N, C-alpha and C positions, 0 to 999 in steps of 0.2 A: 055570482058565485058558481064555480064549476061543480057540476054534479060528479059524485064519485062514480068510477067505472064499476058496472055491475059484475058480480062474480059469476064465472061460467058455471053452467050446470054440472059439468064433469071437471073435477080438479086435475091438475097435472099429475098428481100421484096416481090417480086412477087410470090415466092414459099411458103411463110409462110402460106397463107390461105389454100393451098393444103395440107400441112403437118398437120395443125390443123384439117382439115376435116377427113384425114385418121386416125389420132389418136382418134378422137371422134367416128368414125365408129368401130374401134377395141374395145374401151371401152364399147360401146353399145352392141356389139356382145357378149362380155364376161359376161355382166350383164343380157342378155336376158334369160328369163326362158327356161329351157330345155324342150324337148318333154316330154309329160306325161309319168311318169315311169311305167314300167310293174312289176308285181310281180316277185321276184327273181326266176330264174330257179333252180330246184333241181338237183344238179350235182352228189353228191356222199354221201355215208354214212360216218359220222364222229363220233368221241367220243362225248358223250352227251354234255359236256361243250362247245366244239368247235362248235357243231351244233347249240346250243342256241345262241352263240355269232354271228354266221353267219346269222341266221335269224333276230336277233336284229339289226345288222349293216345294213342288206339289207332293213329292215323296215324303219329305220331312214333316210337312204339315199334317200328314196322316198319323204321325207318332205322338202328337200333342194330346195330353190327357186333361187339359184344362185351359184356362185363360192364359194369355201371353205372360202375365206377371208371375204366374206360378211356374211356367216353363223356365223363365229367367232365374227364379230362385232355385229350381231343381238343378239347372245347369251348374250352379255354383256348389251345390251339395254333393252330387254324384254324377259323374260323366258316364255315359254308356259306351262300352267298347264296341267297335264296328270293324270287321275285316272285309276287305274288298277282293273278291275273286276276279282276276283280270278279265276285262270285258271282251266280247267276241262279236264278230260279224255273224249274224243269225243264219244267213244263207250258206256260207262256206264253213262255219265253225272256226275260222281263222282269227288270229290277232293281226291287226293291220295298223298302219300309221294313223288311220282314222279312229280306230277303237282306242288306241293309246291316247289320242287327243281328247276323246270323250272321257276316258278314265281320269286323266289329269285334271280336267275341268271340274268334274264331279267332286274329286277329292279336294281341290282348291276351294270350291264353293262351300262344302261342308266344313272344312277347316277354318275358314274365315267368317262364316255367317252363323254357324250352329255349334256353339261351345258346349252344348250338352252331349256331344259325341266326341269320342277319342278314336281316331283312325289308327288301327293296328296293322302291322305287316301281315301278309297272307302266309302265316306259318302255322304249323300244326299246334304248337304250344299256345298260340293266341286263340285258337278255336275254342279252347276250354275256358278262356277268360272273357271273351267277347259275348255280348248279348245278341248282336245282329250280324248277319251275313249280307253283304251288298253285292248284287249281280246286275249286269247290264248288257244289252245287245243293241246293235244298230243294223238295219236291213234296208237295202235299196228297194224302192218301189216306184213303179211307173206313175207319172202324174199328168199324162196327156201331152200331146204335141211334142213328142220326143224329149220331154222333160222327166227328171226323176227327183225324188226326195228321199231322205233317210227317215225311217221310223225309229225313234229312240225309245227303248223300254228300260225301266229301272225297277228293281224289286228289293225289298228288305225282308229277310227271313229270320225269324227268331230261332236261334241255334238250339235252344233247349227243347223246343216243341216241334220244330220243323214247319211251323205255320208261317204263311205269308202274312205280314202285318201291314205292308204298304206296297202299292204298285202304282207307277205313274208313267205316262208316255208323252212324247212331244214329236213334232215333225220339223225336220231341219232341211233347209234348202241345200241342194248340192251345188254349192258355189266353189267348184274346184277342189273339193275335199279329196285328200290323198288316200286312196284305198290300197296302196301297195302293201302286200303281206310282209310281216317280219321275216327275218332270215330263215328260221326253222320252217316256216310254211312255204317260203319261196323254194327252198331246197327239197321239200317233201315230194316224193314220187306219187303220193296218193292224196285223196280227199280224206283228211283226218277228222271225220265226223261220225262218231259211233254213238251208242246209246247213252253214254255219259254226257257227251256234248249236246245231244238232242235233249236230254233232261235239263241241262243248264238253260238251253234256249226256251224250253217250255216253261220253266220256272219264272223267267223274267216277264212272261205274259200272263201269269196266273193271278186271279183276283185275290184281294185280301180275305182272310178267313179260311182259305184252302191250304192244303199241304203242298210244299215244294216237291218236285219230282224225287221219289225215293231212290232211284238208281243213282242220281246225281249226288244226293245228300249222303248216301251210304259210302261214297267214295271220295268225300271231300278232303279227308286227311291225306290220302294218296295224291290228290290234286295239288296239295302244297309242295310235295316232293317233285312232281312233274313240272310245276312252275319254276322251281329252283333249277332243275336240269335244263329247261328250255331257255331260261335267262343265261345260263352258262354257254349254251350252244350259240345263242344270238350274239354273245360277246366273243365268239370264236375260241372259247376255252373247251375244246372238244374232249380232252381227257377227263376233265372235271365233269362235263356233261354225261359222258359214258358211264362214269362211276355212279352218278346220281340217278340216271335212268335205270341202271341195274338195281340200285337200292329200291327204287319205286316198284320194279318188277317183282322184287322179293316180298312185297307186302301182300296181304290176302286179296286186295282189290287191284293188284298191279297189272294184270294182263289186259291192257287197254291198247287201242291202236296208237295213241299218242306215245306210249312208252316203247312199244316194239319199233315204231317208226323212228323214235329218237335213238334207239340202240343202232338201228340200221344207218341213220345219217351220221352219227358220231363215229361209228366203226369205219364207214366209207371215207370220211374226212381224214381219219388216222391211218388210212392205207391198209386196214385189216379186212381184206377182201372176203376171206372165208367166213368170218363172223358176220360181216355185213350181209352176205348172201343168205346165211342161216336165219338172220333176223328178218330179212325181206320175205323169206318163205313163211315165217310165222305171221307176218303182216297179211300176206295173201290168204293163208289158212283162216285167220280171224275174219277177214273180209268176206270170204266164201261162207263162213258160218253166219254172218249177218245178211247173207243173200245178195250182197252188192259190194263191188269193189271198183272204185274210180281211180284210174291211173293216168298221170299226165304225160302221155306220149306227145311230144311236140314235133310238128312236121314243118318242112320248108313251105313257104307260101304257095297256095294253089297246087299242092303236090301230095303224093303218098310217100314221098321219101322222108325218112326221119331227119331231124334237124342236123345240119352239117357239122356243127361244132361238137367235137367229141367230149368237151367238158360238160355238155348238156346230155348228149345221147349215148355216151360211152357205156352206161350201165344198162341200156335197153335190152341187150341180148340176154343178160342175166335175169332181168325182170321177166322177160318172156319165158325163159327156161323154168323159173319158179312158178309162174302162173300156170303153165302147162302141167308141171309136175303135181302141183296141189290140186288142180282140177281133176286129173286122172285119179289121184289118191282118194279124193272125196266122191268120185264117180258121179259128178254133177253134169247137167246140161246147162248151157249158158247162151244168152244173147250177147254178142259182141257189139256194143253200141257206140257209134262215133258221134262226136259233137264238134261244133265249130263256134268261133266267137261271132259276135253280133256286128259283122261288117260285111258288105257285099250283098248281093241279091239273095232272096230266099231260095230260089231255084238252084243257084250255084252252090250254096252251102248245103242244101239237102243232098245233092249229088256227091259233093266232095266228102261229106261225112260218111256216106255209105261206102265210097271207095276206100277211105281210110280204115273203116271197120273191116272191110273185106281183106285188106292188106294185112292187118294185125291177125285176123283169123287164119290166114294162110301161113303166117309165121308160127302161130301156135300149132297148127297141124303138122308143120315141118318138125317141130319138137316132139309131138305126140300124135301120130296118125289117127289114133282112135278118137280124137276130138273132132275129126271131120264130120262125123254123123251126130255129134252132140253140141255143135255150135252153129250159130246163125248170125250173119251180119245184119245190122240195123243202122240206118242213118237218121239222126234227129236234127241235123242242121244246127241252127241257133235257138231252137224252140224250147230247150231245157237248160238255158244258161243259168249259172249260179251267180256270177258277178254281173254280167250284162252290160259292161261299159263299152264294148266294141273298140277298145284302145289297142288291141293286138300287141300288148306288151306283157311284162311280168304281172301286172295287176289283174289281168283276166286270163291267166294261164289255165285256170281250172275250167274255163269254158271250152278249151281246146283239148279235151280229155277223151279217153276211150274207157267205157265202163263195161264191166262184166256182171251181167244180171242173171242170177240163178233162176231157172225155170224148170217146170216138170219135164221129165224126159218122155 
């Protein structure tokens, strides 16, 4: 005869509250917010597309507030608006074919993999609707044995508070990446990198929990107008571009190098020489106020003669006239600093850059003799390259520049 099973000391009814409490504890621990995320560690060099995906995934991972299943539910209930301020080359402040490829891949990755976000156009109206601002930079870095890599930085800023909520980086191999600047930057006579652009670049490397650069954020609405104008210029719609640059200039934050330079470029393309010269004078004045102005005077190879093609050098006499005029008006002293691209021997380039600086200084003193005692030629060779490819074409034109650095008299 089978013995009856003995009754447990604690009945099921007495254990039920304990089971419920344990289950509730596990659920709460699963839903608890994780520790504040840190920027993703840079582990290895990857092919460009893989590096962009790695940085994008690491960035978005830092916005998750709970387990994956909650993120999936949230994405169906309320998508978060995100505007993307066009990405830049960190060294030059330019938009290039490479930064455009970077931007497109990030947008594609977010659009296909992360439905909790809605990508909105970079327009002033969308800044009030979006939750986040996405920025990104890429910068060429030496990697030994004459190799270089690109450091990719991405940042998400909460528009309401100005706080960085996520930052991620990755390293991409330079496997023939096209760094040719877009048309606006190719045509630009100057290095268009002012305090606003520098603020953008700093923000993309700022850790989560800190504020984005205030100079950049305070001018973000004007940046949308500048972007519209620059897109029109790149599409060769110069009249539209001129009107839009003028509209940007009329805003409280409109007096920026990108705007004044855009007015100069558009006016020059439209054959409005007087307005172009006036705009270039303002560009020079603003550059002197920033204590540095980099101008792309291009020379014939191994020569102090300006580039023979008048389509390139035709405006140089006007540039020199305005630089001399503004320097005299501001009563400043300047180092005239020559630079060369990274090709040829160090000794050759050091000497060539000095000769070119001396030549430009002489032309300035021809315009304004009083500058003879207030200017000094300096040669830097290729030691202060911005691009550094040594391709000697349009991609590294900024490396073959002459700078005017303000110094105490």
